[in-house]
C-alpha positions in Angstrom: 198.3 94.8 -68.7 198.5 98.5 -69.5 201.5 100.5 -68.5 199.4 102.5 -66.0 198.2 99.4 -64.3 201.7 98.0 -64.2 203.1 101.2 -62.6 200.2 101.3 -60.2 201.2 97.8 -58.9 204.8 99.0 -58.4 203.5 102.1 -56.7 201.2 100.1 -54.4 204.0 97.8 -53.5 206.0 100.8 -52.3 203.0 102.2 -50.3 202.5 98.8 -48.7 206.2 98.6 -47.9 206.1 101.9 -46.0 202.8 101.2 -44.3 204.1 97.8 -43.1 207.4 99.3 -41.8 205.5 102.1 -40.0 203.2 99.5 -38.3 206.2 97.5 -37.1 208.0 100.5 -35.7 204.9 101.9 -34.0 204.5 98.5 -32.3 208.1 98.5 -31.2 207.7 102.0 -29.8 204.5 101.0 -27.9 206.2 98.0 -26.4 209.2 100.0 -25.3 207.0 102.6 -23.8 205.1 100.0 -21.9 208.3 98.4 -20.7 209.6 101.8 -19.6 206.4 102.6 -17.8 206.3 99.2 -16.1 209.9 99.4 -14.9 209.6 99.6 -11.1 212.1 101.3 -8.9 214.2 98.7 -7.0 216.7 98.9 -4.3 219.3 98.8 -7.0 218.6 102.5 -7.8 220.9 103.0 -10.8 219.6 99.8 -12.4 216.1 101.4 -12.6 217.3 104.6 -14.1 219.6 102.7 -16.6 216.8 100.5 -17.8 214.4 103.4 -18.3 217.2 105.3 -20.2 217.8 102.3 -22.5 214.0 102.1 -23.2 213.9 105.8 -23.9 216.9 105.5 -26.3 215.1 102.7 -28.1 212.0 104.9 -28.4 214.0 107.8 -29.7 215.8 105.6 -32.3 212.5 104.2 -33.5 210.9 107.7 -33.6 213.8 108.7 -35.9 213.1 105.7 -38.1 209.4 106.6 -38.2 210.3 110.1 -39.3 212.4 108.7 -42.2 209.5 106.6 -43.2 207.4 109.8 -43.2 209.8 111.2 -45.7 209.5 108.1 -47.9 205.7 108.5 -47.8 206.0 112.1 -48.8 208.1 111.1 -51.8 205.5 108.6 -52.8 202.7 111.2 -52.5 204.5 113.2 -55.2 204.4 110.3 -57.7 201.6 109.8 -60.2 201.5 106.2 -61.5 199.6 107.5 -64.6 202.4 109.8 -65.5 204.6 108.6 -68.4 207.3 110.0 -70.5 210.5 109.2 -72.3 212.8 110.9 -69.8 213.5 109.2 -66.4 211.8 111.0 -63.5 210.7 110.0 -60.1 208.0 107.4 -60.7 209.5 106.1 -63.9 209.9 102.4 -64.7 213.3 101.9 -66.3 214.4 98.8 -68.2 218.1 98.3 -68.7 220.3 95.5 -69.9 221.4 95.0 -66.2 218.0 95.0 -64.4 214.8 96.9 -64.2 214.2 99.8 -61.8 211.3 101.7 -60.4 212.4 105.1 -59.4 210.6 105.9 -56.2 211.9 104.8 -52.8 214.5 102.2 -51.8 212.2 99.2 -51.4 214.3 96.3 -52.6 213.2 93.7 -55.1 209.6 93.9 -56.5 208.1 91.2 -58.6 205.2 92.2 -60.9 203.9 89.7 -63.5 207.0 87.5 -63.1 209.3 90.5 -63.9 211.7 91.7 -61.3 212.3 95.3 -60.5 214.3 97.1 -57.9 212.6 99.9 -56.0 215.3 102.6 -55.8 215.6 106.2 -54.8 216.4 108.9 -57.3 219.2 109.9 -54.9 220.8 106.4 -55.0 224.0 106.0 -57.1 222.2 104.3 -59.9 219.1 106.5 -59.5 221.2 109.6 -59.9 222.8 108.1 -63.1 219.4 107.4 -64.5 217.6 110.6 -63.7 216.9 112.9 -66.7 218.1 110.3 -69.2 216.2 108.4 -71.9 216.3 105.1 -73.9 219.7 104.5 -75.5 221.7 106.3 -72.8 224.6 104.2 -71.4 226.8 104.6 -68.3 229.1 102.5 -66.1 228.6 101.9 -62.4 230.8 99.7 -60.2 232.4 98.1 -63.3 229.1 97.3 -65.0 227.8 98.9 -68.2 224.2 99.8 -68.2 222.1 100.7 -71.2 218.6 102.1 -70.8 216.4 100.1 -73.1 213.0 101.5 -72.3 211.4 104.2 -70.0 207.7 104.1 -68.9 
């Protein structure tokens, strides 16, 4: 498989990750909105207002989460899977002696062609150490020594 196709699979995993999370959160918001709208006023009075407020807080929390996912999507939109270089940038695939990384968004473990990668943000502690570096660079993080073996 070519490097471009390989990077496109990692990129697509991240797009799917964000899309799936957005769909989940939109469903939760819709359910909370329905519950809030269907809450009927009872003789308890305060109970009605409290339940509606709890539903509104859940909606607000999930709207904030949706906003964060929008930021992740914007980060991904600035990545070109066909871009390649020797220096680590957003969108780079980095092989190290202590794991492989896709510098994009924090998406957890990604498996491509039986090789494991971790989707990480450039702002994460390890992402910040990797950015702008090239093969041969070494650093220590949390007591572990990392050596960049290859950058795609």
